[in-house]
C-alpha positions, -999 to 999 in steps of 0.1 A, spaced: 200 1 -46 218 29 -64 250 44 -49 271 74 -58 306 79 -46 320 112 -34 301 142 -49 280 120 -71 310 112 -94 299 77 -103 268 57 -102 269 21 -90 239 -2 -94 239 -30 -68 215 -58 -77 233 -89 -63 260 -97 -37 286 -100 -65 283 -63 -71 297 -56 -36 332 -54 -52 320 -22 -69 310 -8 -36 343 -16 -21 362 1 -49 340 32 -46 345 33 -8 382 41 -13 373 75 -27 353 86 4 318 84 18 292 68 -4 257 80 -6 232 52 -13 195 55 -24 169 28 -18 137 34 -37 129 60 -64 162 71 -78 144 94 -102 131 115 -73 166 118 -58 184 128 -90 157 153 -100 171 188 -102 171 206 -69 157 176 -50 168 175 -14 160 151 15 138 141 30 123 125 0 89 110 -5 96 76 -20 133 71 -13 156 63 16 190 81 16 220 64 33 255 76 37 282 49 42 315 61 56 338 31 56 368 50 69 350 60 102 326 30 101 296 53 106 263 49 87 239 79 85 204 77 70 171 95 67 137 79 61 113 96 37 83 118 45 60 88 40 83 62 56 85 44 23 106 23 16 102 10 52 132 3 73 130 -25 98 151 -27 130 158 -60 148 172 -57 183 184 -88 201 207 -80 230 239 -64 218 229 -72 182 211 -47 160 202 -54 124 187 -30 98 169 -40 66 151 -24 38 126 -34 26 128 -70 38 127 -82 74 163 -92 85 173 -128 81 188 -126 115 153 -122 129 141 -156 117 137 -182 143 141 -158 172 109 -137 171 82 -138 197 47 -124 191 40 -88 202 6 -86 219 3 -49 211 11 -53 175 -13 -82 172 -41 -62 189 -35 -33 164 -37 -59 135 -69 -74 148 -86 -41 151 -73 -22 121 -57 -47 98 -21 -36 104 2 -26 134 8 11 140 34 33 158 63 13 144 51 -20 158 51 -53 139 35 -86 149 67 -95 167 87 -83 196 123 -69 190 113 -60 154 101 -25 146 97 -1 117 115 32 119 91 62 118 88 84 87 108 116 85 134 103 109 172 102 109 194 75 124 231 69 129 249 36 134 282 43 152 315 25 148 306 5 179 273 -6 164 251 16 185 219 28 168 205 63 175 172 74 160 159 109 159 122 109 152 96 135 142 120 158 124 106 192 113 89 190 79 105 210 51 96 247 53 69 258 29 64 291 12 28 283 2 10 295 33 0 328 16 -15 312 -15 -52 310 -21 -69 277 -29 -70 285 -66 -33 294 -66 -23 262 -48 -42 241 -74 -24 258 -102 10 252 -85 0 215 -80 -7 211 -117 28 224 -125 44 203 -98 26 172 -110 39 177 -146 74 183 -134 73 152 -112 62 130 -141 89 144 -164 116 127 -144 106 92 -152 123 71 -178 94 47 -186 113 20 -205 109 -14 -189 80 -1 -168 43 -7 -168 15 13 -153 -12 -1 -131 -44 14 -145 -78 13 -128 -109 31 -137 -102 58 -111 -88 93 -112 -54 87 -96 -39 62 -121 -56 80 -150 -39 113 -141 -6 95 -137 -9 80 -172 -19 113 -187 11 129 -171 34 104 -187 18 107 -221 21 145 -219 59 139 -218 57 114 -247 63 85 -223 41 57 -235 38 27 -212 18 -5 -214 -10 -6 -189 -22 -35 -168 -55 -39 -148 -64 -66 -124 -100 -79 -124 -121 -107 -111 -138 -110 -145 -139 -92 -179 -171 -75 -169 -154 -57 -141 -160 -20 -143 -124 -9 -137 -111 -33 -164 -136 -21 -190 -129 16 -182 -91 10 -184 -94 -9 -217 -116 17 -232 -92 45 -222 -61 27 -236 -80 20 -268 -87 57 -271 -50 65 -265 -37 38 -288 -15 21 -262 -13 -15 -251 -36 -27 -223 -36 -61 -206 -62 -75 -181 -49 -99 -156 -78 -121 -146 -79 -135 -111 -96 -166 -123 -92 -204 -117 -55 -202 -126 -50 -176 -99 -70 -197 -74 -48 -227 -82 -17 -206 -74 -30 -190 -42 -16 -216 -17 19 -212 -32 16 -174 -35 3 -172 1 35 -188 15 56 -162 -4 36 -132 7 35 -143 43 72 -146 42 76 -111 28 51 -92 49 54 -112 81 17 -122 78 1 -88 76 -23 -85 46 -6 -116 31 -40 -129 17 -47 -97 -3 -11 -93 -14 -12 -126 -33 -30 -106 -59 -1 -83 -64 24 -112 -66 2 -129 -92 1 -97 -112 39 -97 -115 40 -133 -126 13 -128 -152 28 -98 -170 33 -102 -208 69 -92 -205 96 -87 -178 94 -52 -162 118 -36 -138 95 -9 -126 58 -4 -118 42 30 -120 9 36 -103 -14 61 -88 -2 53 -53 -5 84 -30 -30 100 -54 -59 95 -30 -40 113 -2 -22 139 -22 -52 147 -45 -80 151 -20 -68 142 15 -83 107 14 -73 76 34 -69 40 23 -95 25 45 -120 35 73 -127 -1 82 -126 -13 118 -127 -50 127 -144 -68 155 -130 -104 154 -143 -129 178 -122 -122 208 -128 -155 225 -105 -173 201 -75 -154 213 -55 -157 246 -64 -135 276 -34 -113 270 -44 -106 234 -80 -100 245 -70 -75 271 -48 -55 246 -76 -57 220 -101 -42 244 -80 -11 247 -83 -4 209 -113 18 201 -138 9 175 -127 38 153 -99 42 128 -67 49 148 -56 78 126 -88 99 129 -79 116 162 -44 123 149 -57 139 117 -79 161 139 -54 170 166 -22 173 145 -13 189 113 -36 171 88 -10 167 61 18 156 83 -3 129 100 -18 117 67 15 114 48 37 104 77 15 80 96 -16 68 77 3 63 44 32 47 62 16 20 83 -11 11 58 13 8 29 41 -13 44 29 -48 33 20 -37 -2 54 -18 -6 74 -48 7 57 -73 -15 59 -51 -46 95 -41 -41 104 -78 -42 96 -78 -79 99 -42 -92 108 -6 -84 77 11 -71 72 45 -88 45 72 -86 44 108 -99 26 117 -66 58 110 -47 71 145 -49 81 168 -20 67 200 -36 34 183 -44 31 170 -8 38 205 6 12 221 -17 -13 195 -6 -6 201 30 -12 238 24 -45 230 6 -57 208 35 -51 237 59 -75 258 39 -102 230 36 -127 237 64 -143 203 58 -112 187 72 -112 206 105 -118 187 125 -115 155 105 -140 127 113 -148 93 100 -181 105 86 -166 134 67 -139 112 51 -165 86 41 -187 113 27 -158 128 7 -149 93 -7 -185 86 -18 -188 120 -34 -155 114 -53 -167 81 -66 -201 93 -77 -194 128 -91 -157 135 -86 -140 160 -63 -151 195 -75 -129 204 -105 -120 238 -91 -102 221 -61 -88 191 -80 -54 195 -97 -58 160 -111 -91 169 -130 -76 202 -142 -44 184 -154 -64 158 -174 -87 185 -188 -57 205 -200 -35 176 -213 -59 149 -225 -75 152 -259 -79 116 -271 -94 100 -240 -114 129 -225 -148 112 -233 -139 80 -214 -154 85 -179 -140 76 -145 -153 58 -114 -191 59 -115 -194 75 -149 -182 111 -145 -157 128 -168 -126 147 -156 -134 178 -177 -170 177 -166 -203 160 -174 -210 122 -172 -219 92 -193 -254 77 -189 -243 43 -202 -213 41 -178 -235 53 -150 -257 22 -155 -226 0 -155 -214 16 -123 -249 11 -107 -247 -26 -116 -212 -29 -100 -224 -11 -69 -253 -34 -66 -230 -64 -70 -208 -50 -42 -238 -47 -19 -249 -83 -27 -213 -94 -20 -215 -77 14 -248 -94 21 -233 -128 13 -206 -122 38 -229 -110 66 -261 -130 63 -264 -167 60 -301 -165 54 -299 -141 25 -268 -157 10 -286 -179 -16 -306 -150 -28 -275 -127 -30 -256 -154 -49 -284 -159 -74 -289 -121 -79 -252 -115 -84 -249 -143 -110 -279 -128 -129 -264 -93 -127 -231 -103 -144 -211 -74 -130 -186 -90 -106 -172 -61 -85 -148 -80 -62 -113 -91 -73 -114 -124 -54 -141 -145 -37 -121 -149 -5 -149 -166 15 -153 -192 -11 -116 -196 -17 -109 -201 20 -135 -227 23 -124 -244 -9 -89 -245 -23 -73 -229 8 -91 -251 34 -63 -276 38 -36 -250 41 -57 -230 66 -64 -260 88 -27 -271 88 -15 -236 97 -40 -232 126 -32 -267 138 6 -261 138 20 -269 173 43 -239 169 13 -216 164 -5 -232 193 24 -227 217 29 -190 210 3 -179 236 -17 -160 209 -47 -183 207 -72 -200 230 -69 -234 213 -104 -248 224 -123 -217 213 -103 -215 181 -110 -251 172 -147 -246 179 -150 -215 158 -131 -230 129 -153 -261 130 -185 -241 130 -173 -218 102 -163 -246 78 -194 -267 84 -215 -236 76 -233 -233 109 -217 -199 117 -201 -173 95 -168 -161 110 -150 -151 78 -136 -118 92 -120 -136 122 -108 -166 101 -89 -142 78 -71 -126 108 -63 -161 122 -49 -173 89 -26 -143 85 -14 -145 121 -7 -182 119 11 -179 85 31 -149 98 42 -168 129 52 -199 109 71 -178 83 91 -158 109 100 -189 128 112 -207 98 87 -234 105 70 -250 74 33 -254 75 
């Protein structure tokens, strides 16, 4: 947290409770404005709220009033815990007051089972919610909380621009956004994709060299090899964090931490991020990434997956709520019926990103050059001119994603490709994604590597869906030698995580919450672990729910 007293006369960095004395001294001079999140965005010249990656809070100790405004993306997330007359706020962590007094929320759980995360401000628990993006709230002297949601988006003067003019403005805005970062004590998460590559090029264009880190399941991973080749061309340090046997040994311990931080949602996948921070070659206080690049750059979404867990293992109440959730991504109708950019940045980004942001923020300040108000407004204007997005559909979004991976978004409509083409000289020959280059053209050698990785991904999917073809898929994947996945979750759950999984599911506290049908759950778990039936998708949801329930209740597994 960074605070400034009065008219920004003094900066106060609050890292521990001991620093509260500084806050008390500053309070004597008048209201204090606090920032949680990306202070670089807030202190940039001419920057005004609402921000994209920062929460602005005004503390007036003389009147005992707190005023705040969430960001356009709702990141960092703000949680509200209401328990009778008591109201607690926290950012980004769930309030300690909520532990031990939370009951499961059937609607939040139904969202989670269908889409992988709750929506519309829900969490997995009653009395605990996330404040919507682009909202303001006031806490009065009496402790009353008033929230004003759906505030108007900042006015934009870009409506009269052509697509070409918008892209040129985006190139300029992206450069300006990256210029505000002080990259010391920061690292950059670099993949083989366009978003993180453009972020790195933007930093390098301002002579901000940062070490780069890539996570991979093996050294043959396509992303890891592309990232290493690019850093070699640029002459900057690159580290690959392998999710190998050492990671697998740590997963049970890491899983307890991520479940505690995220409340259970996505806690399995977030162990990867926690392991990343613990494996870094040096201590870092900030992580720069290509986060938001998918949405800002081409109107993409994080996932189009819809889940169909075995409903019989859940209670009747949960089954009834789950049946009301359609077998389509929840945000598709909103993107089609509302302003595409507002729905994308304010809802899809918000609810999908909460677990990742909360876990990441526990270790480092989360930064991205795509978190810029002008850039978001320009992208919103570009989306309004993109006939392919009106109306948006699941098929169209998937088609755009595949096209991006195979050949790249057309250069004339991609400010990221144009930015790289203009600012990158050393690494312009190193391709992206499935072998295409940002300035144009492709690499045959890297195309073959991408084909091998795509084949491995298909074999991995077969292993997870078909027990009859699993031996062949495992053999073919081992012969191919291009592991595409970060972690073999099905094998890890049945192996090293088995004891923890069974203990969590068997917990009496979990059984007495009214979330599961105990007999059906035991039967499914038995069949899954003896190999007679593959229920991996449902088992993952059961694990995360059980761990979240235990963590929030302060009950050890």
